[in-house]
mmCIF file of the N, C-alpha and C atoms, coordinates in Angstrom:
data_MODEL
# 
_entry.id   MODEL 
# 
loop_
_atom_site.group_PDB 
_atom_site.id 
_atom_site.type_symbol 
_atom_site.label_atom_id 
_atom_site.label_alt_id 
_atom_site.label_comp_id 
_atom_site.label_asym_id 
_atom_site.label_entity_id 
_atom_site.label_seq_id 
_atom_site.pdbx_PDB_ins_code 
_atom_site.Cartn_x 
_atom_site.Cartn_y 
_atom_site.Cartn_z 
_atom_site.occupancy 
_atom_site.B_iso_or_equiv 
_atom_site.pdbx_formal_charge 
_atom_site.auth_seq_id 
_atom_site.auth_comp_id 
_atom_site.auth_asym_id 
_atom_site.auth_atom_id 
_atom_site.pdbx_PDB_model_num 
ATOM 1   N N  . MET A 1 1  ? 3.927   25.471  2.932   1.00 0.00 ? 1  MET A N  1 
ATOM 2   C CA . MET A 1 1  ? 2.833   24.479  3.119   1.00 0.00 ? 1  MET A CA 1 
ATOM 3   C C  . MET A 1 1  ? 3.512   23.222  3.655   1.00 0.00 ? 1  MET A C  1 
ATOM 4   N N  . THR A 1 2  ? 3.029   22.716  4.831   1.00 0.00 ? 2  THR A N  1 
ATOM 5   C CA . THR A 1 2  ? 3.577   21.489  5.342   1.00 0.00 ? 2  THR A CA 1 
ATOM 6   C C  . THR A 1 2  ? 2.569   20.331  5.166   1.00 0.00 ? 2  THR A C  1 
ATOM 7   N N  . THR A 1 3  ? 3.028   19.187  4.768   1.00 0.00 ? 3  THR A N  1 
ATOM 8   C CA . THR A 1 3  ? 2.168   18.080  4.619   1.00 0.00 ? 3  THR A CA 1 
ATOM 9   C C  . THR A 1 3  ? 2.348   17.061  5.781   1.00 0.00 ? 3  THR A C  1 
ATOM 10  N N  . THR A 1 4  ? 1.278   16.750  6.367   1.00 0.00 ? 4  THR A N  1 
ATOM 11  C CA . THR A 1 4  ? 1.339   15.773  7.462   1.00 0.00 ? 4  THR A CA 1 
ATOM 12  C C  . THR A 1 4  ? 1.606   14.424  6.964   1.00 0.00 ? 4  THR A C  1 
ATOM 13  N N  . ARG A 1 5  ? 2.634   13.783  7.460   1.00 0.00 ? 5  ARG A N  1 
ATOM 14  C CA . ARG A 1 5  ? 2.954   12.416  7.064   1.00 0.00 ? 5  ARG A CA 1 
ATOM 15  C C  . ARG A 1 5  ? 2.182   11.442  7.945   1.00 0.00 ? 5  ARG A C  1 
ATOM 16  N N  . THR A 1 6  ? 1.570   10.510  7.324   1.00 0.00 ? 6  THR A N  1 
ATOM 17  C CA . THR A 1 6  ? 0.719   9.477   8.055   1.00 0.00 ? 6  THR A CA 1 
ATOM 18  C C  . THR A 1 6  ? 1.198   8.096   7.740   1.00 0.00 ? 6  THR A C  1 
ATOM 19  N N  . CYS A 1 7  ? 0.808   7.149   8.520   1.00 0.00 ? 7  CYS A N  1 
ATOM 20  C CA . CYS A 1 7  ? 1.224   5.757   8.287   1.00 0.00 ? 7  CYS A CA 1 
ATOM 21  C C  . CYS A 1 7  ? 0.852   5.286   6.901   1.00 0.00 ? 7  CYS A C  1 
ATOM 22  N N  . SER A 1 8  ? -0.251  5.633   6.464   1.00 0.00 ? 8  SER A N  1 
ATOM 23  C CA . SER A 1 8  ? -0.718  5.168   5.092   1.00 0.00 ? 8  SER A CA 1 
ATOM 24  C C  . SER A 1 8  ? 0.192   5.688   3.869   1.00 0.00 ? 8  SER A C  1 
ATOM 25  N N  . ASP A 1 9  ? 1.055   6.656   4.252   1.00 0.00 ? 9  ASP A N  1 
ATOM 26  C CA . ASP A 1 9  ? 1.925   7.226   3.263   1.00 0.00 ? 9  ASP A CA 1 
ATOM 27  C C  . ASP A 1 9  ? 3.353   6.574   3.278   1.00 0.00 ? 9  ASP A C  1 
ATOM 28  N N  . CYS A 1 10 ? 3.525   5.467   4.211   1.00 0.00 ? 10 CYS A N  1 
ATOM 29  C CA . CYS A 1 10 ? 4.798   5.027   4.429   1.00 0.00 ? 10 CYS A CA 1 
ATOM 30  C C  . CYS A 1 10 ? 4.981   3.620   3.743   1.00 0.00 ? 10 CYS A C  1 
ATOM 31  N N  . LEU A 1 11 ? 6.262   3.353   3.368   1.00 0.00 ? 11 LEU A N  1 
ATOM 32  C CA . LEU A 1 11 ? 6.656   2.230   2.647   1.00 0.00 ? 11 LEU A CA 1 
ATOM 33  C C  . LEU A 1 11 ? 6.392   0.945   3.611   1.00 0.00 ? 11 LEU A C  1 
ATOM 34  N N  . HIS A 1 12 ? 6.537   1.121   4.896   1.00 0.00 ? 12 HIS A N  1 
ATOM 35  C CA . HIS A 1 12 ? 6.402   -0.046  5.826   1.00 0.00 ? 12 HIS A CA 1 
ATOM 36  C C  . HIS A 1 12 ? 4.927   -0.332  6.271   1.00 0.00 ? 12 HIS A C  1 
ATOM 37  N N  . TYR A 1 13 ? 4.036   0.448   5.838   1.00 0.00 ? 13 TYR A N  1 
ATOM 38  C CA . TYR A 1 13 ? 2.583   0.247   6.253   1.00 0.00 ? 13 TYR A CA 1 
ATOM 39  C C  . TYR A 1 13 ? 1.935   -0.769  5.359   1.00 0.00 ? 13 TYR A C  1 
ATOM 40  N N  . ARG A 1 14 ? 1.222   -1.797  5.909   1.00 0.00 ? 14 ARG A N  1 
ATOM 41  C CA . ARG A 1 14 ? 0.448   -2.674  5.139   1.00 0.00 ? 14 ARG A CA 1 
ATOM 42  C C  . ARG A 1 14 ? -0.988  -2.527  5.523   1.00 0.00 ? 14 ARG A C  1 
ATOM 43  N N  . GLN A 1 15 ? -1.875  -2.139  4.561   1.00 0.00 ? 15 GLN A N  1 
ATOM 44  C CA . GLN A 1 15 ? -3.260  -1.854  4.712   1.00 0.00 ? 15 GLN A CA 1 
ATOM 45  C C  . GLN A 1 15 ? -3.922  -3.269  4.924   1.00 0.00 ? 15 GLN A C  1 
ATOM 46  N N  . HIS A 1 16 ? -4.999  -3.218  5.811   1.00 0.00 ? 16 HIS A N  1 
ATOM 47  C CA . HIS A 1 16 ? -5.839  -4.481  6.063   1.00 0.00 ? 16 HIS A CA 1 
ATOM 48  C C  . HIS A 1 16 ? -7.163  -4.195  5.308   1.00 0.00 ? 16 HIS A C  1 
ATOM 49  N N  . TYR A 1 17 ? -7.701  -5.351  4.812   1.00 0.00 ? 17 TYR A N  1 
ATOM 50  C CA . TYR A 1 17 ? -8.951  -5.313  4.116   1.00 0.00 ? 17 TYR A CA 1 
ATOM 51  C C  . TYR A 1 17 ? -9.849  -6.330  4.660   1.00 0.00 ? 17 TYR A C  1 
ATOM 52  N N  . VAL A 1 18 ? -11.184 -6.166  4.464   1.00 0.00 ? 18 VAL A N  1 
ATOM 53  C CA . VAL A 1 18 ? -12.203 -7.232  4.738   1.00 0.00 ? 18 VAL A CA 1 
ATOM 54  C C  . VAL A 1 18 ? -12.909 -7.565  3.455   1.00 0.00 ? 18 VAL A C  1 
ATOM 55  N N  . TYR A 1 19 ? -13.261 -8.764  3.394   1.00 0.00 ? 19 TYR A N  1 
ATOM 56  C CA . TYR A 1 19 ? -14.003 -9.366  2.191   1.00 0.00 ? 19 TYR A CA 1 
ATOM 57  C C  . TYR A 1 19 ? -15.428 -9.282  2.500   1.00 0.00 ? 19 TYR A C  1 
ATOM 58  N N  . SER A 1 20 ? -16.278 -8.507  1.827   1.00 0.00 ? 20 SER A N  1 
ATOM 59  C CA . SER A 1 20 ? -17.667 -8.419  2.086   1.00 0.00 ? 20 SER A CA 1 
ATOM 60  C C  . SER A 1 20 ? -18.455 -8.070  0.772   1.00 0.00 ? 20 SER A C  1 
ATOM 61  N N  . CYS A 1 21 ? -19.589 -8.717  0.631   1.00 0.00 ? 21 CYS A N  1 
ATOM 62  C CA . CYS A 1 21 ? -20.399 -8.523  -0.609  1.00 0.00 ? 21 CYS A CA 1 
ATOM 63  C C  . CYS A 1 21 ? -19.624 -8.866  -1.836  1.00 0.00 ? 21 CYS A C  1 
ATOM 64  N N  . GLY A 1 22 ? -18.761 -9.862  -1.872  1.00 0.00 ? 22 GLY A N  1 
ATOM 65  C CA . GLY A 1 22 ? -18.037 -10.229 -2.968  1.00 0.00 ? 22 GLY A CA 1 
ATOM 66  C C  . GLY A 1 22 ? -16.953 -9.407  -3.399  1.00 0.00 ? 22 GLY A C  1 
ATOM 67  N N  . ASP A 1 23 ? -16.440 -8.546  -2.553  1.00 0.00 ? 23 ASP A N  1 
ATOM 68  C CA . ASP A 1 23 ? -15.291 -7.584  -2.916  1.00 0.00 ? 23 ASP A CA 1 
ATOM 69  C C  . ASP A 1 23 ? -14.486 -7.278  -1.629  1.00 0.00 ? 23 ASP A C  1 
ATOM 70  N N  . TYR A 1 24 ? -13.263 -6.826  -1.864  1.00 0.00 ? 24 TYR A N  1 
ATOM 71  C CA . TYR A 1 24 ? -12.376 -6.410  -0.725  1.00 0.00 ? 24 TYR A CA 1 
ATOM 72  C C  . TYR A 1 24 ? -12.572 -4.915  -0.442  1.00 0.00 ? 24 TYR A C  1 
ATOM 73  N N  . HIS A 1 25 ? -12.617 -4.587  0.810   1.00 0.00 ? 25 HIS A N  1 
ATOM 74  C CA . HIS A 1 25 ? -12.835 -3.129  1.239   1.00 0.00 ? 25 HIS A CA 1 
ATOM 75  C C  . HIS A 1 25 ? -11.778 -2.793  2.247   1.00 0.00 ? 25 HIS A C  1 
ATOM 76  N N  . LYS A 1 26 ? -11.105 -1.612  2.117   1.00 0.00 ? 26 LYS A N  1 
ATOM 77  C CA . LYS A 1 26 ? -10.167 -1.144  3.035   1.00 0.00 ? 26 LYS A CA 1 
ATOM 78  C C  . LYS A 1 26 ? -10.819 -0.928  4.441   1.00 0.00 ? 26 LYS A C  1 
ATOM 79  N N  . ILE A 1 27 ? -10.097 -1.252  5.508   1.00 0.00 ? 27 ILE A N  1 
ATOM 80  C CA . ILE A 1 27 ? -10.530 -0.877  6.911   1.00 0.00 ? 27 ILE A CA 1 
ATOM 81  C C  . ILE A 1 27 ? -9.635  0.248   7.364   1.00 0.00 ? 27 ILE A C  1 
ATOM 82  N N  . LEU A 1 28 ? -9.992  0.709   8.570   1.00 0.00 ? 28 LEU A N  1 
ATOM 83  C CA . LEU A 1 28 ? -9.204  1.889   9.128   1.00 0.00 ? 28 LEU A CA 1 
ATOM 84  C C  . LEU A 1 28 ? -7.846  1.594   9.602   1.00 0.00 ? 28 LEU A C  1 
ATOM 85  N N  . TYR A 1 29 ? -7.430  0.326   9.730   1.00 0.00 ? 29 TYR A N  1 
ATOM 86  C CA . TYR A 1 29 ? -6.128  0.119   10.213  1.00 0.00 ? 29 TYR A CA 1 
ATOM 87  C C  . TYR A 1 29 ? -5.342  -0.869  9.376   1.00 0.00 ? 29 TYR A C  1 
ATOM 88  N N  . GLY A 1 30 ? -4.021  -1.050  9.707   1.00 0.00 ? 30 GLY A N  1 
ATOM 89  C CA . GLY A 1 30 ? -3.215  -2.062  9.112   1.00 0.00 ? 30 GLY A CA 1 
ATOM 90  C C  . GLY A 1 30 ? -2.149  -2.333  10.037  1.00 0.00 ? 30 GLY A C  1 
ATOM 91  N N  . HIS A 1 31 ? -0.941  -2.673  9.492   1.00 0.00 ? 31 HIS A N  1 
ATOM 92  C CA . HIS A 1 31 ? 0.189   -2.914  10.417  1.00 0.00 ? 31 HIS A CA 1 
ATOM 93  C C  . HIS A 1 31 ? 1.455   -2.291  9.885   1.00 0.00 ? 31 HIS A C  1 
ATOM 94  N N  . CYS A 1 32 ? 2.399   -2.114  10.750  1.00 0.00 ? 32 CYS A N  1 
ATOM 95  C CA . CYS A 1 32 ? 3.747   -1.604  10.417  1.00 0.00 ? 32 CYS A CA 1 
ATOM 96  C C  . CYS A 1 32 ? 4.749   -2.768  10.447  1.00 0.00 ? 32 CYS A C  1 
ATOM 97  N N  . THR A 1 33 ? 5.657   -2.839  9.494   1.00 0.00 ? 33 THR A N  1 
ATOM 98  C CA . THR A 1 33 ? 6.655   -3.897  9.467   1.00 0.00 ? 33 THR A CA 1 
ATOM 99  C C  . THR A 1 33 ? 8.043   -3.445  9.999   1.00 0.00 ? 33 THR A C  1 
ATOM 100 N N  . LYS A 1 34 ? 8.150   -2.220  10.395  1.00 0.00 ? 34 LYS A N  1 
ATOM 101 C CA . LYS A 1 34 ? 9.422   -1.710  10.944  1.00 0.00 ? 34 LYS A CA 1 
ATOM 102 C C  . LYS A 1 34 ? 9.255   -0.981  12.275  1.00 0.00 ? 34 LYS A C  1 
ATOM 103 N N  . PRO A 1 35 ? 9.895   -1.328  13.308  1.00 0.00 ? 35 PRO A N  1 
ATOM 104 C CA . PRO A 1 35 ? 10.929  -2.359  13.383  1.00 0.00 ? 35 PRO A CA 1 
ATOM 105 C C  . PRO A 1 35 ? 10.304  -3.763  13.625  1.00 0.00 ? 35 PRO A C  1 
ATOM 106 N N  . ARG A 1 36 ? 9.085   -3.826  14.084  1.00 0.00 ? 36 ARG A N  1 
ATOM 107 C CA . ARG A 1 36 ? 8.357   -5.200  14.264  1.00 0.00 ? 36 ARG A CA 1 
ATOM 108 C C  . ARG A 1 36 ? 6.867   -4.932  13.927  1.00 0.00 ? 36 ARG A C  1 
ATOM 109 N N  . LEU A 1 37 ? 6.150   -6.086  13.783  1.00 0.00 ? 37 LEU A N  1 
ATOM 110 C CA . LEU A 1 37 ? 4.756   -5.902  13.502  1.00 0.00 ? 37 LEU A CA 1 
ATOM 111 C C  . LEU A 1 37 ? 4.072   -5.308  14.591  1.00 0.00 ? 37 LEU A C  1 
ATOM 112 N N  . ARG A 1 38 ? 3.208   -4.248  14.301  1.00 0.00 ? 38 ARG A N  1 
ATOM 113 C CA . ARG A 1 38 ? 2.292   -3.655  15.271  1.00 0.00 ? 38 ARG A CA 1 
ATOM 114 C C  . ARG A 1 38 ? 1.129   -3.032  14.491  1.00 0.00 ? 38 ARG A C  1 
ATOM 115 N N  . LYS A 1 39 ? -0.006  -3.003  15.162  1.00 0.00 ? 39 LYS A N  1 
ATOM 116 C CA . LYS A 1 39 ? -1.104  -2.386  14.527  1.00 0.00 ? 39 LYS A CA 1 
ATOM 117 C C  . LYS A 1 39 ? -1.049  -0.857  14.516  1.00 0.00 ? 39 LYS A C  1 
ATOM 118 N N  . ARG A 1 40 ? -1.463  -0.294  13.427  1.00 0.00 ? 40 ARG A N  1 
ATOM 119 C CA . ARG A 1 40 ? -1.444  1.171   13.271  1.00 0.00 ? 40 ARG A CA 1 
ATOM 120 C C  . ARG A 1 40 ? -2.705  1.633   12.532  1.00 0.00 ? 40 ARG A C  1 
ATOM 121 N N  . MET A 1 41 ? -3.279  2.706   12.914  1.00 0.00 ? 41 MET A N  1 
ATOM 122 C CA . MET A 1 41 ? -4.332  3.337   12.172  1.00 0.00 ? 41 MET A CA 1 
ATOM 123 C C  . MET A 1 41 ? -3.784  4.026   10.983  1.00 0.00 ? 41 MET A C  1 
ATOM 124 N N  . SER A 1 42 ? -4.557  3.997   9.867   1.00 0.00 ? 42 SER A N  1 
ATOM 125 C CA . SER A 1 42 ? -3.978  4.528   8.595   1.00 0.00 ? 42 SER A CA 1 
ATOM 126 C C  . SER A 1 42 ? -3.655  6.060   8.682   1.00 0.00 ? 42 SER A C  1 
ATOM 127 N N  . ASP A 1 43 ? -4.451  6.765   9.480   1.00 0.00 ? 43 ASP A N  1 
ATOM 128 C CA . ASP A 1 43 ? -4.337  8.234   9.536   1.00 0.00 ? 43 ASP A CA 1 
ATOM 129 C C  . ASP A 1 43 ? -3.453  8.685   10.770  1.00 0.00 ? 43 ASP A C  1 
ATOM 130 N N  . ALA A 1 44 ? -2.700  7.670   11.480  1.00 0.00 ? 44 ALA A N  1 
ATOM 131 C CA . ALA A 1 44 ? -1.869  8.036   12.535  1.00 0.00 ? 44 ALA A CA 1 
ATOM 132 C C  . ALA A 1 44 ? -0.630  8.886   12.040  1.00 0.00 ? 44 ALA A C  1 
ATOM 133 N N  . PRO A 1 45 ? -0.153  9.749   12.871  1.00 0.00 ? 45 PRO A N  1 
ATOM 134 C CA . PRO A 1 45 ? 1.019   10.498  12.471  1.00 0.00 ? 45 PRO A CA 1 
ATOM 135 C C  . PRO A 1 45 ? 2.228   9.437   12.332  1.00 0.00 ? 45 PRO A C  1 
ATOM 136 N N  . ALA A 1 46 ? 3.090   9.716   11.311  1.00 0.00 ? 46 ALA A N  1 
ATOM 137 C CA . ALA A 1 46 ? 4.164   8.780   10.995  1.00 0.00 ? 46 ALA A CA 1 
ATOM 138 C C  . ALA A 1 46 ? 5.220   8.814   12.167  1.00 0.00 ? 46 ALA A C  1 
ATOM 139 N N  . CYS A 1 47 ? 5.853   7.723   12.236  1.00 0.00 ? 47 CYS A N  1 
ATOM 140 C CA . CYS A 1 47 ? 7.007   7.610   13.328  1.00 0.00 ? 47 CYS A CA 1 
ATOM 141 C C  . CYS A 1 47 ? 8.298   7.915   12.738  1.00 0.00 ? 47 CYS A C  1 
ATOM 142 N N  . GLN A 1 48 ? 9.398   7.772   13.508  1.00 0.00 ? 48 GLN A N  1 
ATOM 143 C CA . GLN A 1 48 ? 10.669  8.039   13.032  1.00 0.00 ? 48 GLN A CA 1 
ATOM 144 C C  . GLN A 1 48 ? 11.240  7.156   11.978  1.00 0.00 ? 48 GLN A C  1 
ATOM 145 N N  . HIS A 1 49 ? 10.539  6.057   11.761  1.00 0.00 ? 49 HIS A N  1 
ATOM 146 C CA . HIS A 1 49 ? 10.907  5.094   10.725  1.00 0.00 ? 49 HIS A CA 1 
ATOM 147 C C  . HIS A 1 49 ? 10.272  5.383   9.408   1.00 0.00 ? 49 HIS A C  1 
ATOM 148 N N  . PHE A 1 50 ? 9.635   6.510   9.210   1.00 0.00 ? 50 PHE A N  1 
ATOM 149 C CA . PHE A 1 50 ? 8.897   6.838   7.998   1.00 0.00 ? 50 PHE A CA 1 
ATOM 150 C C  . PHE A 1 50 ? 9.809   6.750   6.758   1.00 0.00 ? 50 PHE A C  1 
ATOM 151 N N  . ASP A 1 51 ? 9.420   6.100   5.756   1.00 0.00 ? 51 ASP A N  1 
ATOM 152 C CA . ASP A 1 51 ? 9.997   6.119   4.419   1.00 0.00 ? 51 ASP A CA 1 
ATOM 153 C C  . ASP A 1 51 ? 8.890   6.325   3.464   1.00 0.00 ? 51 ASP A C  1 
ATOM 154 N N  . PRO A 1 52 ? 8.914   7.349   2.603   1.00 0.00 ? 52 PRO A N  1 
ATOM 155 C CA . PRO A 1 52 ? 7.870   7.687   1.721   1.00 0.00 ? 52 PRO A CA 1 
ATOM 156 C C  . PRO A 1 52 ? 7.616   6.558   0.620   1.00 0.00 ? 52 PRO A C  1 
ATOM 157 N N  . ILE A 1 53 ? 6.451   6.381   0.269   1.00 0.00 ? 53 ILE A N  1 
ATOM 158 C CA . ILE A 1 53 ? 6.167   5.446   -0.838  1.00 0.00 ? 53 ILE A CA 1 
ATOM 159 C C  . ILE A 1 53 ? 6.686   6.074   -2.080  1.00 0.00 ? 53 ILE A C  1 
ATOM 160 N N  . THR A 1 54 ? 7.281   5.323   -2.975  1.00 0.00 ? 54 THR A N  1 
ATOM 161 C CA . THR A 1 54 ? 7.623   5.896   -4.288  1.00 0.00 ? 54 THR A CA 1 
ATOM 162 C C  . THR A 1 54 ? 6.716   5.164   -5.328  1.00 0.00 ? 54 THR A C  1 
ATOM 163 N N  . PRO A 1 55 ? 6.085   6.011   -6.159  1.00 0.00 ? 55 PRO A N  1 
ATOM 164 C CA . PRO A 1 55 ? 5.108   5.340   -7.079  1.00 0.00 ? 55 PRO A CA 1 
ATOM 165 C C  . PRO A 1 55 ? 5.830   4.468   -8.081  1.00 0.00 ? 55 PRO A C  1 
ATOM 166 N N  . ARG A 1 56 ? 5.206   3.326   -8.403  1.00 0.00 ? 56 ARG A N  1 
ATOM 167 C CA . ARG A 1 56 ? 5.777   2.340   -9.331  1.00 0.00 ? 56 ARG A CA 1 
ATOM 168 C C  . ARG A 1 56 ? 5.626   2.909   -10.736 1.00 0.00 ? 56 ARG A C  1 
ATOM 169 N N  . GLU A 1 57 ? 6.645   2.591   -11.487 1.00 0.00 ? 57 GLU A N  1 
ATOM 170 C CA . GLU A 1 57 ? 6.601   3.071   -12.885 1.00 0.00 ? 57 GLU A CA 1 
ATOM 171 C C  . GLU A 1 57 ? 5.672   2.105   -13.576 1.00 0.00 ? 57 GLU A C  1 
ATOM 172 N N  . GLU A 1 58 ? 4.886   2.694   -14.536 1.00 0.00 ? 58 GLU A N  1 
ATOM 173 C CA . GLU A 1 58 ? 3.900   1.879   -15.268 1.00 0.00 ? 58 GLU A CA 1 
ATOM 174 C C  . GLU A 1 58 ? 4.689   0.918   -16.200 1.00 0.00 ? 58 GLU A C  1 
ATOM 175 N N  . LEU A 1 59 ? 4.337   -0.376  -15.995 1.00 0.00 ? 59 LEU A N  1 
ATOM 176 C CA . LEU A 1 59 ? 4.993   -1.377  -16.790 1.00 0.00 ? 59 LEU A CA 1 
ATOM 177 C C  . LEU A 1 59 ? 4.242   -1.525  -18.189 1.00 0.00 ? 59 LEU A C  1 
ATOM 178 N N  . PRO A 1 60 ? 5.025   -1.690  -19.253 1.00 0.00 ? 60 PRO A N  1 
ATOM 179 C CA . PRO A 1 60 ? 4.363   -1.850  -20.560 1.00 0.00 ? 60 PRO A CA 1 
ATOM 180 C C  . PRO A 1 60 ? 3.452   -3.122  -20.561 1.00 0.00 ? 60 PRO A C  1 
ATOM 181 N N  . ARG A 1 61 ? 2.284   -2.957  -21.069 1.00 0.00 ? 61 ARG A N  1 
ATOM 182 C CA . ARG A 1 61 ? 1.437   -4.159  -21.181 1.00 0.00 ? 61 ARG A CA 1 
ATOM 183 C C  . ARG A 1 61 ? 1.782   -5.050  -22.390 1.00 0.00 ? 61 ARG A C  1 
ATOM 184 N N  . GLU A 1 62 ? 1.614   -6.316  -22.121 1.00 0.00 ? 62 GLU A N  1 
ATOM 185 C CA . GLU A 1 62 ? 1.893   -7.275  -23.166 1.00 0.00 ? 62 GLU A CA 1 
ATOM 186 C C  . GLU A 1 62 ? 0.776   -7.200  -24.303 1.00 0.00 ? 62 GLU A C  1 
ATOM 187 N N  . SER A 1 63 ? 1.136   -7.417  -25.511 1.00 0.00 ? 63 SER A N  1 
ATOM 188 C CA . SER A 1 63 ? 0.193   -7.449  -26.527 1.00 0.00 ? 63 SER A CA 1 
ATOM 189 C C  . SER A 1 63 ? -0.675  -8.823  -26.374 1.00 0.00 ? 63 SER A C  1 
ATOM 190 N N  . LYS A 1 64 ? -1.955  -8.646  -26.709 1.00 0.00 ? 64 LYS A N  1 
ATOM 191 C CA . LYS A 1 64 ? -2.861  -9.832  -26.618 1.00 0.00 ? 64 LYS A CA 1 
ATOM 192 C C  . LYS A 1 64 ? -2.964  -10.629 -27.820 1.00 0.00 ? 64 LYS A C  1 
ATOM 193 N N  . THR A 1 65 ? -2.204  -10.210 -28.910 1.00 0.00 ? 65 THR A N  1 
ATOM 194 C CA . THR A 1 65 ? -2.241  -10.940 -30.104 1.00 0.00 ? 65 THR A CA 1 
ATOM 195 C C  . THR A 1 65 ? -1.448  -12.171 -30.064 1.00 0.00 ? 65 THR A C  1 
ATOM 196 N N  . LYS A 1 66 ? -1.863  -13.302 -30.672 1.00 0.00 ? 66 LYS A N  1 
ATOM 197 C CA . LYS A 1 66 ? -1.091  -14.529 -30.600 1.00 0.00 ? 66 LYS A CA 1 
ATOM 198 C C  . LYS A 1 66 ? 0.131   -14.449 -31.443 1.00 0.00 ? 66 LYS A C  1 
ATOM 199 N N  . SER A 1 67 ? 1.144   -15.119 -30.947 1.00 0.00 ? 67 SER A N  1 
ATOM 200 C CA . SER A 1 67 ? 2.374   -15.127 -31.742 1.00 0.00 ? 67 SER A CA 1 
ATOM 201 C C  . SER A 1 67 ? 2.304   -16.183 -32.849 1.00 0.00 ? 67 SER A C  1 
ATOM 202 N N  . PRO A 1 68 ? 2.948   -16.129 -33.961 1.00 0.00 ? 68 PRO A N  1 
ATOM 203 C CA . PRO A 1 68 ? 2.816   -17.095 -35.023 1.00 0.00 ? 68 PRO A CA 1 
ATOM 204 C C  . PRO A 1 68 ? 3.307   -18.485 -34.672 1.00 0.00 ? 68 PRO A C  1 
ATOM 205 N N  . ASN A 1 69 ? 4.091   -18.605 -33.536 1.00 0.00 ? 69 ASN A N  1 
ATOM 206 C CA . ASN A 1 69 ? 4.619   -19.957 -33.124 1.00 0.00 ? 69 ASN A CA 1 
ATOM 207 C C  . ASN A 1 69 ? 3.699   -20.681 -32.226 1.00 0.00 ? 69 ASN A C  1 
ATOM 208 N N  . SER A 1 70 ? 2.598   -20.091 -31.800 1.00 0.00 ? 70 SER A N  1 
ATOM 209 C CA . SER A 1 70 ? 1.714   -20.759 -30.791 1.00 0.00 ? 70 SER A CA 1 
ATOM 210 C C  . SER A 1 70 ? 0.571   -21.530 -31.433 1.00 0.00 ? 70 SER A C  1 
# 
């Protein structure tokens, strides 16, 4: 099984959003930062500069209890 790599799966892709009805919504394009800024559709086939996105590790959440020194 082969998975098609797209711009939206790349580390260098920056998604664009619009602000509407009090919230941000994804639009169909963004831009690529490698090797220079250029518009790209999110579902476009990835180029030779493709680097896969690595998921961030979940950071531990801080406790919401007050410390005795505050």
